[in-house]
All heavy atoms as an XYZ file, in Angstrom:
838
protein
N       0.844     -1.168      0.000
C       0.000      0.000      0.000
C       0.890      1.232      0.000
O       1.879      1.299      0.705
C      -0.909     -0.028      1.220
C      -1.797      1.159      1.315
S      -3.069      0.858      2.548
C      -3.968      2.347      2.323
N       0.540      2.206     -0.770
C       1.298      3.447     -0.820
C       0.748      4.423      0.207
O      -0.316      4.214      0.781
C       1.211      4.072     -2.229
O      -0.155      4.338     -2.519
C       1.800      3.137     -3.267
N       1.474      5.499      0.401
C       1.025      6.524      1.337
C      -0.268      7.140      0.835
O      -0.453      7.363     -0.350
C       2.076      7.605      1.475
C       3.305      7.120      2.155
C       4.238      8.256      2.396
N       4.762      8.030      3.723
C       5.249      8.968      4.476
N       5.305     10.187      4.067
N       5.702      8.686      5.662
N      -1.159      7.418      1.751
C      -2.424      8.016      1.372
C      -2.944      8.896      2.480
O      -2.333      9.028      3.543
N      -4.069      9.490      2.247
C      -4.692     10.340      3.252
C      -5.307      9.474      4.346
O      -5.462      8.260      4.190
C      -5.784     11.192      2.602
O      -6.879     10.368      2.225
N      -5.682     10.111      5.433
C      -6.334      9.386      6.521
C      -7.620      8.733      6.022
O      -7.946      7.611      6.417
C      -6.613     10.320      7.687
N      -8.324      9.409      5.131
C      -9.547      8.842      4.569
C      -9.275      7.596      3.747
O     -10.039      6.632      3.791
N      -8.173      7.606      2.985
C      -7.794      6.430      2.191
C      -7.456      5.254      3.109
O      -7.832      4.110      2.839
C      -6.573      6.722      1.318
C      -6.849      7.722      0.210
O      -8.028      7.920     -0.149
O      -5.864      8.307     -0.282
N      -6.744      5.537      4.185
C      -6.354      4.481      5.116
C      -7.564      3.933      5.863
O      -7.672      2.727      6.091
C      -5.301      4.996      6.084
C      -3.980      5.407      5.427
C      -3.063      6.074      6.445
C      -3.303      4.222      4.784
N      -8.494      4.820      6.231
C      -9.729      4.385      6.880
C     -10.508      3.471      5.940
O     -10.969      2.396      6.340
C     -10.586      5.599      7.284
O      -9.871      6.356      8.255
C     -11.919      5.177      7.861
N     -10.645      3.879      4.689
C     -11.370      3.074      3.708
C     -10.694      1.721      3.510
O     -11.371      0.689      3.394
C     -11.470      3.829      2.381
N      -9.361      1.699      3.474
C      -8.613      0.450      3.315
C      -8.924     -0.499      4.476
O      -9.187     -1.684      4.270
C      -7.119      0.742      3.234
C      -6.269     -0.490      3.198
C      -6.113     -1.201      2.012
C      -5.616     -0.940      4.341
C      -5.328     -2.357      1.978
C      -4.834     -2.077      4.303
C      -4.690     -2.791      3.127
N      -8.891      0.019      5.705
C      -9.180     -0.823      6.867
C     -10.617     -1.329      6.840
O     -10.875     -2.502      7.119
C      -8.916     -0.062      8.167
C      -7.466      0.052      8.595
C      -7.329      0.959      9.806
C      -6.878     -1.310      8.881
N     -11.548     -0.472      6.509
C     -12.953     -0.888      6.481
C     -13.206     -1.930      5.393
O     -14.005     -2.851      5.591
C     -13.865      0.323      6.306
C     -13.925      1.245      7.525
C     -14.730      2.500      7.200
C     -14.508      0.525      8.727
N     -12.537     -1.814      4.267
C     -12.679     -2.821      3.199
C     -12.122     -4.174      3.636
O     -12.576     -5.214      3.175
C     -11.956     -2.372      1.930
C     -12.729     -1.407      1.085
C     -12.106     -1.239     -0.297
N     -10.674     -0.988     -0.312
C     -10.100      0.210     -0.223
N     -10.851      1.299     -0.121
N      -8.791      0.330     -0.245
N     -11.139     -4.168      4.518
C     -10.523     -5.403      4.985
C     -11.257     -6.078      6.117
O     -10.851     -7.146      6.584
N     -12.343     -5.482      6.553
C     -13.119     -6.032      7.661
C     -13.856     -7.289      7.205
O     -14.433     -7.339      6.127
C     -14.117     -4.989      8.149
C     -14.759     -5.330      9.457
C     -15.616     -4.182      9.933
N     -16.087     -4.444     11.278
C     -17.037     -3.749     11.876
N     -17.605     -2.727     11.251
N     -17.405     -4.060     13.090
N     -13.826     -8.318      8.026
C     -14.508     -9.573      7.720
C     -15.993     -9.492      8.033
O     -16.432     -8.605      8.783
C     -13.863    -10.728      8.501
C     -12.467    -11.030      8.024
O     -12.159    -10.881      6.843
N     -11.601    -11.456      8.940
N     -16.745    -10.423      7.511
C     -18.198    -10.449      7.710
C     -18.577    -10.552      9.190
O     -19.631    -10.056      9.594
C     -18.809    -11.608      6.928
N     -17.708    -11.149     10.010
C     -18.002    -11.273     11.441
C     -17.657    -10.006     12.218
O     -17.826     -9.947     13.430
C     -17.298    -12.489     12.039
C     -15.778    -12.405     11.973
O     -15.220    -11.358     11.582
O     -15.136    -13.413     12.325
N     -17.156     -8.974     11.531
C     -16.855     -7.699     12.163
C     -15.409     -7.507     12.573
O     -15.018     -6.420     12.968
N     -14.609     -8.559     12.495
C     -13.208     -8.458     12.888
C     -12.282     -8.367     11.688
O     -12.727     -8.269     10.547
N     -10.984     -8.397     11.976
C      -9.957     -8.301     10.947
C      -8.970     -9.447     11.091
O      -8.700     -9.914     12.200
C      -9.165     -6.999     11.070
C      -9.873     -5.800     10.551
C      -9.721     -5.232      9.321
C     -10.834     -4.997     11.241
N     -10.545     -4.128      9.210
C     -11.236     -3.960     10.368
C     -11.411     -5.051     12.506
C     -12.171     -2.994     10.719
C     -12.346     -4.096     12.860
C     -12.711     -3.085     11.967
N      -8.393     -9.845      9.966
C      -7.298    -10.797      9.958
C      -5.990    -10.030      9.806
O      -5.978     -8.800      9.680
N      -4.895    -10.765      9.768
C      -3.597    -10.113      9.590
C      -3.438     -9.530      8.189
O      -2.656     -8.612      7.990
C      -2.459    -11.088      9.898
C      -2.272    -11.281     11.389
C      -2.724    -12.431     12.022
C      -1.663    -10.295     12.157
C      -2.558    -12.603     13.387
C      -1.500    -10.464     13.516
C      -1.946    -11.615     14.132
O      -1.790    -11.773     15.478
N      -4.184    -10.058      7.243
C      -4.204     -9.553      5.864
C      -5.647     -9.569      5.391
O      -6.431    -10.411      5.854
C      -3.362    -10.442      4.934
C      -1.917    -10.526      5.329
C      -1.445    -11.583      6.095
C      -1.022     -9.544      4.935
C      -0.119    -11.654      6.468
C       0.311     -9.606      5.306
C       0.753    -10.659      6.067
O       2.071    -10.725      6.440
N      -6.020     -8.689      4.470
C      -7.387     -8.740      3.938
C      -7.702    -10.135      3.386
O      -6.871    -10.767      2.735
C      -7.367     -7.693      2.810
C      -6.299     -6.723      3.229
C      -5.245     -7.583      3.891
N      -8.878    -10.614      3.733
C      -9.306    -11.929      3.270
C      -8.914    -13.075      4.180
O      -9.337    -14.208      3.974
N      -8.109    -12.816      5.198
C      -7.715    -13.854      6.152
C      -8.696    -13.889      7.312
O      -9.417    -12.930      7.579
C      -6.295    -13.606      6.682
C      -5.236    -13.659      5.610
C      -5.093    -15.068      5.080
C      -3.958    -15.143      4.077
N      -3.827    -16.468      3.511
N      -8.710    -14.991      8.048
C      -9.627    -15.169      9.173
C      -9.409    -14.142     10.275
O      -8.307    -13.637     10.487
N     -10.477    -13.848     10.974
C     -10.456    -12.876     12.066
C      -9.579    -13.370     13.206
O      -9.664    -14.512     13.621
C     -11.891    -12.631     12.558
O     -12.620    -12.018     11.504
C     -11.924    -11.748     13.784
N      -8.761    -12.452     13.708
C      -7.878    -12.729     14.840
C      -7.966    -11.550     15.817
O      -8.294    -10.429     15.435
C      -6.435    -12.901     14.369
C      -6.238    -13.940     13.261
C      -6.370    -15.365     13.734
N      -5.240    -15.824     14.484
C      -4.181    -16.447     13.967
N      -4.114    -16.684     12.679
N      -3.199    -16.835     14.742
N      -7.634    -11.805     17.072
C      -7.777    -10.796     18.122
C      -6.838     -9.604     17.934
O      -7.273     -8.446     17.997
C      -7.549    -11.437     19.494
C      -7.737    -10.543     20.708
C      -9.148     -9.973     20.769
C      -7.439    -11.314     21.991
N      -5.555     -9.857     17.713
C      -4.599     -8.751     17.634
C      -4.912     -7.768     16.501
O      -5.045     -6.560     16.757
C      -3.170     -9.265     17.500
C      -2.167     -8.116     17.457
C      -0.762     -8.561     17.129
O      -0.572     -9.602     16.479
O       0.162     -7.836     17.535
N      -5.056     -8.208     15.246
C      -5.336     -7.231     14.191
C      -6.689     -6.556     14.356
O      -6.860     -5.390     13.978
C      -5.264     -8.042     12.892
C      -5.407     -9.457     13.296
C      -4.885     -9.557     14.697
N      -7.640     -7.262     14.964
C      -8.937     -6.638     15.213
C      -8.785     -5.485     16.189
O      -9.312     -4.389     15.957
C      -9.948     -7.679     15.739
O     -10.187     -8.649     14.708
C     -11.263     -7.032     16.152
N      -8.036     -5.685     17.253
C      -7.826     -4.613     18.244
C      -7.087     -3.431     17.625
O      -7.472     -2.276     17.839
C      -7.057     -5.147     19.445
S      -7.999     -6.301     20.450
N      -6.018     -3.712     16.863
C      -5.267     -2.616     16.242
C      -6.134     -1.843     15.254
O      -6.081     -0.611     15.198
C      -4.002     -3.125     15.557
C      -2.912     -3.509     16.513
C      -2.307     -4.723     16.623
C      -2.291     -2.676     17.504
N      -1.352     -4.691     17.610
C      -1.314     -3.450     18.169
C      -2.472     -1.351     17.904
C      -0.523     -2.944     19.201
C      -1.678     -0.848     18.931
C      -0.724     -1.642     19.563
N      -6.937     -2.548     14.468
C      -7.814     -1.868     13.508
C      -8.835     -1.005     14.238
O      -9.083      0.144     13.852
C      -8.512     -2.887     12.610
N      -9.416     -1.534     15.302
C     -10.396     -0.754     16.069
C      -9.764      0.510     16.637
O     -10.346      1.595     16.553
C     -10.987     -1.605     17.197
C     -11.911     -2.733     16.772
C     -12.272     -3.594     17.971
C     -13.159     -2.178     16.102
N      -8.577      0.370     17.212
C      -7.910      1.541     17.786
C      -7.567      2.561     16.700
O      -7.699      3.765     16.909
C      -6.664      1.115     18.559
C      -6.956      0.338     19.852
C      -5.675     -0.271     20.404
C      -7.638      1.226     20.878
N      -7.139      2.084     15.536
C      -6.804      2.992     14.434
C      -8.038      3.702     13.895
O      -7.961      4.869     13.485
C      -6.124      2.217     13.305
N      -9.181      3.027     13.923
C     -10.410      3.589     13.346
C     -11.226      4.406     14.339
O     -12.163      5.099     13.936
C     -11.282      2.453     12.794
C     -10.745      1.774     11.548
C     -11.517      0.496     11.274
C     -10.797      2.718     10.362
N     -10.883      4.339     15.597
C     -11.665      5.042     16.619
C     -11.779      6.518     16.272
O     -10.802      7.217     16.061
C     -11.019      4.889     17.985
C     -11.849      5.484     19.099
C     -11.215      5.184     20.442
N     -11.825      6.013     21.441
C     -11.336      7.172     21.867
N     -10.193      7.616     21.388
N     -11.959      7.860     22.785
N     -13.008      6.976     16.172
C     -13.267      8.386     15.903
C     -13.199      8.773     14.436
O     -13.461      9.913     14.093
N     -12.852      7.833     13.557
C     -12.742      8.177     12.140
C     -13.747      7.443     11.274
O     -14.078      7.897     10.199
C     -11.341      7.861     11.580
O     -11.127      6.458     11.624
C     -10.260      8.597     12.352
N     -14.208      6.303     11.723
C     -15.088      5.481     10.897
C     -16.551      5.845     11.149
O     -16.930      6.184     12.262
C     -14.859      4.014     11.201
N     -17.365      5.769     10.115
C     -18.781      6.103     10.266
C     -19.587      5.048     11.003
O     -20.696      5.310     11.443
C     -19.259      6.224      8.817
C     -18.337      5.341      8.043
C     -17.011      5.428      8.748
N     -19.048      3.847     11.185
C     -19.773      2.745     11.781
C     -19.881      2.915     13.294
O     -18.915      2.740     14.020
C     -19.073      1.431     11.444
C     -19.841      0.216     11.921
O     -20.849      0.364     12.638
O     -19.432     -0.885     11.566
N     -21.090      3.240     13.767
C     -21.294      3.472     15.196
C     -21.131      2.180     15.999
O     -20.888      2.231     17.194
C     -22.679      4.063     15.433
N     -21.269      1.037     15.361
C     -21.173     -0.248     16.049
C     -19.784     -0.874     15.959
O     -19.596     -2.033     16.278
C     -22.210     -1.218     15.455
C     -23.634     -0.742     15.576
C     -24.076     -0.591     17.020
O     -23.882     -1.491     17.829
N     -24.641      0.534     17.361
N     -18.809     -0.128     15.530
C     -17.475     -0.641     15.238
C     -16.870     -1.449     16.383
O     -16.369     -2.544     16.185
C     -16.564      0.535     14.884
C     -15.259      0.251     14.203
C     -15.484     -0.413     12.857
C     -14.491      1.545     13.994
N     -16.906     -0.924     17.578
C     -16.242     -1.579     18.708
C     -16.961     -2.777     19.268
O     -16.399     -3.524     20.058
N     -18.184     -3.007     18.844
C     -18.957     -4.079     19.464
C     -18.448     -5.476     19.142
O     -18.772     -6.426     19.839
C     -20.443     -3.930     19.124
C     -21.026     -2.721     19.774
N     -21.258     -2.650     21.133
C     -21.386     -1.529     19.273
C     -21.749     -1.463     21.433
N     -21.828     -0.754     20.323
N     -17.624     -5.605     18.121
C     -17.043     -6.917     17.813
C     -16.167     -7.389     18.972
O     -16.170     -8.571     19.311
C     -16.263     -6.905     16.476
C     -15.047     -6.012     16.542
C     -15.841     -8.311     16.084
N     -15.446     -6.486     19.603
C     -14.572     -6.863     20.718
C     -15.376     -7.057     22.000
O     -15.025     -7.860     22.855
C     -13.421     -5.831     20.886
C     -12.304     -6.399     21.757
C     -13.892     -4.524     21.434
C     -11.484     -7.418     21.049
N     -16.477     -6.366     22.105
C     -17.346     -6.480     23.272
C     -17.917     -7.894     23.401
O     -18.136     -8.384     24.507
C     -18.481     -5.457     23.128
C     -19.502     -5.460     24.219
C     -20.588     -4.456     23.938
O     -21.135     -4.439     22.811
O     -20.905     -3.694     24.857
N     -18.132     -8.548     22.281
C     -18.735     -9.886     22.272
C     -17.745    -10.967     21.850
O     -18.135    -12.066     21.504
C     -19.939     -9.879     21.326
C     -21.017     -8.931     21.798
C     -22.125     -8.799     20.803
C     -23.107     -7.767     21.342
N     -24.086     -7.384     20.384
N     -16.457    -10.649     21.893
C     -15.434    -11.604     21.475
C     -15.508    -12.847     22.361
O     -15.655    -12.737     23.579
C     -14.055    -10.963     21.596
C     -13.001    -11.719     20.877
C     -12.266    -12.759     21.375
C     -12.571    -11.519     19.534
N     -11.402    -13.213     20.419
C     -11.575    -12.469     19.265
C     -12.937    -10.636     18.525
C     -10.926    -12.562     18.050
C     -12.291    -10.717     17.308
C     -11.296    -11.675     17.071
N     -15.401    -14.043     21.789
C     -15.498    -15.262     22.595
C     -14.440    -15.325     23.699
O     -13.265    -15.063     23.460
C     -15.271    -16.380     21.567
C     -15.613    -15.768     20.251
C     -15.239    -14.318     20.366
N     -14.903    -15.652     24.887
C     -14.010    -15.755     26.048
C     -14.242    -17.094     26.741
O     -15.335    -17.661     26.684
C     -14.270    -14.609     27.022
N     -13.195    -17.552     27.394
C     -13.268    -18.796     28.157
C     -12.366    -18.644     29.374
O     -11.215    -18.241     29.238
C     -12.815    -19.952     27.272
C     -12.920    -21.303     27.931
C     -12.562    -22.438     26.984
N     -11.128    -22.423     26.714
C     -10.596    -22.489     25.499
N     -11.349    -22.565     24.436
N      -9.286    -22.478     25.345
N     -12.900    -18.941     30.535
C     -12.128    -18.863     31.782
C     -11.504    -17.483     31.985
O     -10.371    -17.361     32.433
C     -11.034    -19.936     31.815
C     -11.601    -21.346     31.725
O     -12.698    -21.576     32.276
O     -10.954    -22.209     31.105
N     -12.234    -16.439     31.620
C     -11.760    -15.080     31.834
C     -10.744    -14.593     30.829
O     -10.125    -13.555     31.044
N     -10.541    -15.323     29.737
C      -9.572    -14.915     28.718
C     -10.208    -14.958     27.337
O     -11.012    -15.835     27.037
C      -8.352    -15.837     28.737
C      -7.507    -15.787     29.997
C      -6.515    -16.937     30.010
C      -6.787    -14.458     30.102
N      -9.832    -14.014     26.512
C     -10.329    -13.969     25.148
C      -9.537    -14.940     24.285
O      -8.321    -15.066     24.435
C     -10.185    -12.552     24.577
C     -10.920    -11.460     25.341
C     -10.600    -10.099     24.739
C     -12.415    -11.711     25.324
N     -10.222    -15.590     23.370
C      -9.545    -16.478     22.439
C      -8.740    -15.668     21.436
O      -9.103    -14.543     21.096
N      -7.652    -16.232     20.961
C      -6.815    -15.538     19.977
C      -7.589    -15.342     18.676
O      -7.378    -14.403     17.946
C      -5.543    -16.358     19.744
C      -4.431    -15.602     19.073
C      -4.606    -15.545     17.571
O      -5.140    -16.492     16.984
O      -4.217    -14.525     16.986
N      -8.483    -16.264     18.417
C      -9.403    -16.176     17.284
C     -10.706    -16.805     17.756
O     -10.697    -17.572     18.737
C      -8.850    -16.887     16.055
C      -8.528    -18.325     16.265
C      -7.909    -18.977     15.024
N      -7.246    -20.210     15.340
C      -7.847    -21.348     15.667
N      -9.159    -21.403     15.733
N      -7.158    -22.420     15.939
N     -11.824    -16.517     17.115
C     -13.074    -17.171     17.534
C     -12.909    -18.691     17.522
O     -12.462    -19.273     16.538
C     -14.082    -16.695     16.492
C     -13.552    -15.350     16.067
C     -12.043    -15.527     16.068
N     -13.183    -19.313     18.643
C     -13.029    -20.755     18.772
C     -11.620    -21.200     19.117
O     -11.374    -22.383     19.309
N     -10.685    -20.262     19.220
C      -9.288    -20.596     19.493
C      -8.936    -20.487     20.962
O      -9.740    -20.087     21.792
N      -7.705    -20.849     21.252
C      -7.198    -20.777     22.620
C      -6.798    -19.348     22.965
O      -6.488    -18.546     22.083
C      -5.975    -21.688     22.779
C      -6.351    -23.158     22.671
O      -7.455    -23.512     23.119
O      -5.536    -23.934     22.146
N      -6.754    -19.025     24.260
C      -6.300    -17.696     24.677
C      -4.832    -17.471     24.356
O      -4.042    -18.412     24.328
C      -6.518    -17.706     26.199
C      -7.489    -18.785     26.456
C      -7.248    -19.808     25.388
N      -4.496    -16.236     24.101
C      -3.109    -15.814     23.905
C      -2.901    -14.641     24.858
O      -3.481    -13.572     24.659
C      -2.887    -15.391     22.457
C      -1.463    -14.964     22.194
O      -0.829    -14.307     23.011
N      -0.957    -15.315     21.030
N      -2.096    -14.845     25.881
C      -1.920    -13.818     26.908
C      -1.379    -12.504     26.345
O      -1.675    -11.446     26.862
C      -0.987    -14.323     28.017
C      -1.653    -15.310     28.933
C      -1.560    -16.673     28.697
C      -2.398    -14.879     30.017
C      -2.189    -17.589     29.525
C      -3.035    -15.781     30.854
C      -2.931    -17.136     30.602
O      -3.562    -18.029     31.415
N      -0.617    -12.565     25.295
C       0.004    -11.359     24.749
C      -1.027    -10.338     24.279
O      -0.751     -9.142     24.279
C       0.934    -11.726     23.600
N      -2.203    -10.795     23.879
C      -3.185     -9.876     23.301
C      -4.308     -9.490     24.265
O      -5.188     -8.711     23.914
C      -3.775    -10.471     22.025
C      -2.734    -10.901     21.036
C      -2.861    -12.080     20.346
C      -1.600    -10.121     20.808
C      -1.893    -12.482     19.439
C      -0.623    -10.513     19.906
C      -0.776    -11.697     19.222
N      -4.291    -10.013     25.470
C      -5.356     -9.713     26.428
C      -5.390     -8.234     26.812
O      -6.439     -7.607     26.816
C      -5.210    -10.577     27.685
C      -5.264    -12.069     27.431
C      -6.574    -12.529     26.832
O      -7.655    -12.226     27.322
N      -6.474    -13.275     25.746
N      -4.239     -7.682     27.117
C      -4.182     -6.272     27.519
C      -4.549     -5.366     26.350
O      -5.221     -4.348     26.543
C      -2.801     -5.916     28.055
N      -4.143     -5.722     25.151
C      -4.504     -4.947     23.966
C      -6.024     -4.921     23.791
O      -6.610     -3.876     23.496
C      -3.822     -5.538     22.725
C      -4.118     -4.871     21.394
C      -3.693     -3.408     21.395
C      -3.415     -5.639     20.276
N      -6.663     -6.052     24.006
C      -8.121     -6.109     23.913
C      -8.773     -5.245     24.988
O      -9.760     -4.548     24.726
C      -8.596     -7.556     24.033
N      -8.221     -5.254     26.181
C      -8.753     -4.407     27.255
C      -8.590     -2.926     26.909
O      -9.477     -2.115     27.194
C      -8.086     -4.738     28.586
C      -8.590     -6.031     29.232
C      -7.607     -6.526     30.280
C      -9.976     -5.815     29.828
N      -7.477     -2.559     26.278
C      -7.291     -1.176     25.836
C      -8.334     -0.790     24.796
O      -8.888      0.318     24.830
C      -5.890     -0.977     25.261
C      -4.748     -0.937     26.258
C      -3.407     -0.943     25.526
C      -4.861      0.278     27.155
N      -8.620     -1.690     23.864
C      -9.636     -1.414     22.848
C     -11.015     -1.260     23.480
O     -11.766     -0.344     23.128
C      -9.644     -2.514     21.792
N     -11.342     -2.128     24.412
C     -12.627     -2.006     25.113
C     -12.722     -0.656     25.821
O     -13.738      0.035     25.745
C     -12.800     -3.149     26.121
C     -13.135     -4.512     25.538
C     -12.862     -5.611     26.551
C     -14.603     -4.542     25.092
N     -11.655     -0.294     26.506
C     -11.631      0.978     27.228
C     -11.754      2.161     26.267
O     -12.492      3.109     26.533
C     -10.346      1.090     28.053
C     -10.226      2.378     28.786
N     -10.981      2.661     29.901
C      -9.462      3.470     28.547
C     -10.681      3.876     30.320
N      -9.757      4.393     29.519
N     -11.054      2.107     25.141
C     -11.076      3.203     24.172
C     -12.481      3.447     23.626
O     -12.849      4.582     23.333
C     -10.110      2.911     23.023
N     -13.258      2.385     23.501
C     -14.625      2.507     22.992
C     -15.653      2.633     24.113
O     -16.848      2.732     23.847
C     -14.970      1.314     22.101
C     -14.417      1.449     20.705
C     -13.128      1.039     20.429
C     -15.173      1.999     19.696
C     -12.603      1.172     19.154
C     -14.657      2.141     18.419
C     -13.367      1.729     18.142
N     -15.193      2.632     25.357
C     -16.108      2.747     26.490
C     -17.043      1.562     26.597
O     -18.200      1.713     26.979
N     -16.534      0.370     26.283
C     -17.361     -0.829     26.272
C     -17.005     -1.776     27.403
O     -15.878     -1.804     27.878
C     -17.180     -1.571     24.941
C     -17.640     -0.826     23.699
C     -17.232     -1.585     22.449
C     -19.142     -0.606     23.726
N     -17.969     -2.571     27.779
C     -17.793     -3.619     28.774
C     -17.967     -4.955     28.051
O     -18.953     -5.161     27.344
C     -18.847     -3.477     29.876
C     -18.730     -4.451     31.009
C     -17.598     -4.129     31.981
O     -17.082     -2.990     31.989
O     -17.211     -5.033     32.734
N     -17.017     -5.852     28.204
C     -17.127     -7.171     27.585
C     -18.306     -7.907     28.200
O     -18.640     -7.688     29.366
C     -15.832     -7.972     27.777
C     -15.803     -9.216     26.954
N     -16.267    -10.415     27.429
C     -15.389     -9.426     25.682
C     -16.134    -11.323     26.482
N     -15.595    -10.750     25.412
N     -18.932     -8.786     27.437
C     -20.091     -9.522     27.944
C     -19.756    -10.358     29.181
O     -20.628    -10.629     29.988
C     -20.696    -10.433     26.853
O     -19.679    -11.302     26.348
C     -21.281     -9.625     25.722
N     -18.483    -10.749     29.346
C     -18.055    -11.478     30.546
C     -17.506    -10.539     31.613
O     -17.047    -11.014     32.641
C     -16.984    -12.518     30.192
C     -17.522    -13.668     29.424
N     -17.969    -14.818     30.009
C     -17.706    -13.841     28.091
C     -18.404    -15.651     29.082
N     -18.244    -15.081     27.910
N     -17.513     -9.270     31.373
C     -17.047     -8.176     32.225
C     -15.547     -7.943     32.070
O     -14.762     -8.888     31.989
C     -17.406     -8.356     33.703
O     -16.392     -8.945     34.446
N     -15.202     -6.683     32.011
C     -13.794     -6.305     31.903
C     -13.026     -6.743     33.137
O     -11.858     -7.128     33.042
C     -13.666     -4.792     31.687
C     -14.207     -4.364     30.344
O     -14.615     -5.186     29.520
N     -14.229     -3.070     30.105
N     -13.682     -6.710     34.280
C     -13.037     -7.136     35.521
C     -12.637     -8.607     35.432
O     -11.538     -8.991     35.848
C     -13.964     -6.901     36.723
O     -14.290     -5.510     36.777
C     -13.331     -7.336     38.026
N     -13.508     -9.441     34.865
C     -13.182    -10.858     34.708
C     -12.001    -11.040     33.759
O     -11.131    -11.888     33.991
C     -14.394    -11.630     34.186
C     -14.152    -13.124     34.099
C     -15.361    -13.896     33.607
O     -16.494    -13.436     33.800
O     -15.145    -14.965     33.011
N     -11.946    -10.223     32.700
C     -10.818    -10.311     31.770
C      -9.509     -9.893     32.445
O      -8.462    -10.500     32.212
C     -11.069     -9.448     30.541
C     -12.255     -9.849     29.663
C     -12.387     -8.879     28.497
C     -12.141    -11.272     29.186
N      -9.575     -8.874     33.278
C      -8.384     -8.436     34.015
C      -7.924     -9.544     34.960
O      -6.739     -9.863     35.032
C      -8.657     -7.123     34.778
C      -8.841     -5.974     33.784
C      -7.537     -6.823     35.771
C      -9.386     -4.703     34.401
N      -8.865    -10.167     35.660
C      -8.508    -11.272     36.566
C      -7.896    -12.446     35.788
O      -6.950    -13.073     36.262
C      -9.735    -11.731     37.340
C     -10.140    -10.800     38.434
C     -11.250    -11.397     39.289
N     -11.767    -10.384     40.175
C     -13.047    -10.036     40.271
N     -13.966    -10.672     39.564
N     -13.429     -9.100     41.093
N      -8.463    -12.744     34.635
C      -7.919    -13.825     33.813
C      -6.493    -13.537     33.385
O      -5.634    -14.418     33.407
N      -6.233    -12.292     33.019
C      -4.883    -11.891     32.630
C      -3.927    -11.976     33.823
O      -2.820    -12.501     33.717
C      -4.906    -10.469     32.055
C      -3.597     -9.884     31.571
C      -3.003    -10.749     30.470
C      -3.819     -8.478     31.068
N      -4.370    -11.483     34.958
C      -3.534    -11.544     36.161
C      -3.276    -12.977     36.609
O      -2.216    -13.285     37.141
C      -4.190    -10.773     37.304
C      -4.194     -9.277     37.080
C      -5.037     -8.546     38.115
O      -6.000     -9.080     38.656
N      -4.675     -7.301     38.373
N      -4.219    -13.861     36.343
C      -4.078    -15.253     36.729
C      -3.035    -16.012     35.933
O      -2.615    -17.093     36.315
N      -2.582    -15.415     34.838
C      -1.566    -16.059     34.014
C      -0.154    -15.802     34.467
O       0.793    -16.234     33.819
N       0.015    -15.107     35.559
C       1.354    -14.758     36.046
C       2.196    -16.029     36.232
O       1.783    -16.978     36.873
C       1.226    -14.028     37.385
C       2.551    -13.588     37.949
C       2.349    -12.854     39.253
C       3.689    -12.445     39.805
N       3.562    -11.807     41.099
N       3.344    -16.013     35.595
C       4.275    -17.116     35.740
C       4.068    -18.242     34.732
O       4.850    -19.178     34.718
N       3.030    -18.168     33.901
C       2.815    -19.197     32.882
C       3.683    -18.939     31.674
O       3.942    -17.796     31.313
C       1.336    -19.226     32.451
C       0.322    -19.631     33.493
C      -1.075    -19.557     32.910
C       0.592    -21.033     33.996
N       4.141    -19.987     31.024
C       4.927    -19.841     29.793
C       4.040    -20.120     28.611
O       3.211    -20.941     28.609
C       6.090    -20.797     29.771
C       7.098    -20.475     30.850
C       8.249    -21.387     30.693
N       9.320    -20.501     30.212
C      10.440    -20.896     29.728
N      10.658    -22.167     29.582
N      11.343    -20.072     29.349
């Protein structure tokens, strides 16, 4: 991709959005937690979609942790990023942000 205006970059990100509302690492790839969070943070306040952040609000969680992809296992590296995205959009995860924080804290010392 070449350099473009903020509007061009916003349009590029929105075109790369998957039908489930998330983003993959590349356009056309399956939805994953990390690129979805980065795209949401990049689009905050610029995209016309009022429901943009709700994909992360309902992201599948298990045992207080978000899956790396829908149906996937948790990845501790992306938990805090997801919490930042939730906070940026003023959203509460369906399992509660507090539960997600506890799940992240519970991973202390795990490899």
